[in-house]
N, C-alpha and C positions, 0 to 999 in steps of 0.2 A: 080356590088356587089349586094346581095341581102340578106334582112333582114328582117326575121319573126320575128312582136313583138307580143307580148302579154302580156295585161296587167295582173298583176298577185295580189293576195295577199299576197302570200310568194312563193318562189322557192328557190331551191338549187340542187348543183351537185355533183355528188358521183364519185370517182375513186376507185376501188377496194374496198367499204364499207367506204371508206373515205370521208367526206364532205370537198369538198375542194374550194368551193364558194357558197354564199348563201346572200340574201335578204330578206327583209320582201316586204310591200307594192313597187310597181314598175314596171318594165318592163323586161322579161325575152326575151334575143334576140337571134335567131340563124341565124349565120351569114355565109353566103357564098361568096367567093372572086372567080373572075373570071378572066381569061386571059387578059382582057384589063383593068383592075383596077390598081392605081397607088395612091400615096399619096394624092392625090387631091380627088380621089373617096371616101378614107377615111375621109378626113376633110367634105367632103357634107354629108355622113351618119350619122357621129357622131354630126353633126349640125341637122338634121332630127330626129335622135333619141332624143335628148336633147329638142328639140324644139316642135316635132310632139304633137297636142293637142288630147290625147286621155284620160284624168282624169274630172271627174266629176266638173264643180263648183257646186256654193251654189245653183243655179238654177236646176241642174242637167244635165247640157248640156257637152259636151264634147271640152271645153273651154280651158284645163290646158295642162301645158307640165309636162314630168317628171322633169325638172327645178323648174317648180313652186311649184311642191306637195314636193318638196325636196325626191322624190322616189328613191330605189334603182335599179342599172342597173347590171343585170347579162348578160355577155356574154359568148356565146357559140361557137365555130367553128363548121360549118356543111357542109361541100362541097358537102352531096348530094343534099342540096338544090340549086344547081346550074346544077342540071342534066337537060337535052332534055328528057322530057317526051312525046313529042308529037306522036311518033309513035311507033307502036311496044308495046311488054309486058314487056321490060326489059329496066331500064332508062340508057341513054350514058351519060357517066361520063365525056367526053373530055372537056364538056364545063365548067367544074371547072378550077382555076388555078394549076399551078405543086404545088406540096407540099411546094418547098422552096418559091414561092411567095404569096402564103395563108399564111404559117406562119408567113412571114416578115408583111405583110397587117395585118394580124389579130393581130400581136405585135403591131403594130403601132397604129391600132384601139384602143386598150387596154392601151397604154402608155398616148396617147391624153384623151382619156375618163377619165383616171385617175387626170389629170393634170385639168381638165375642170369641173369635178363634184364630188361631194364628197364621194358618194358610191357608188362605182364599184368594182364588183366582176366576175369570171371567171371561166371557166372550164381549160383543158389544150388541147393545138391544138395537134389533132391527138390520143389522149386518147379514150379509150374503157369508156363513161361517161353513167352513170346513171342520168336523169336529173327529178326533182319530182316538180312539181307545183301545186297551188292553181290557177284556173283562175277567173279571175275577169271580170264576165260579162257574157258570154265571150266577150273578146275585142281581136282580133287578124288581124292585118294588114302586106301585104307584101310591103316592101319600096325595091325601085330599084335606082341607082346611076349610 
């Protein structure tokens, strides 16, 4: 599983012109499910997302997690993040999970996130989405489980 997290001041996702998910300060996370992922991968990634220290403390150091700042979490499924880009000029997408596995594990991630954190929003799996964000920093990390 890969997750590209971006610290944001605000973010929202639209489908066909309608906002389906929005957060204020927090993390926008693009999530790619890979064939070897399973429910344990989901639990590990969620733990990282909620506890990864990317927000500034009073001294200006990145010492605070999403949980500690009570920020929003916007989860977006993005299978292209799993692409093999090591050779050629076209991404290889066979490294992404099947749509059925991807949808099931993304739904599990979203369900568990909502159980553990008060401010969670998402896009819609497989939809054509327009994602809007105001990067904070910018601060961007690629997490892998």
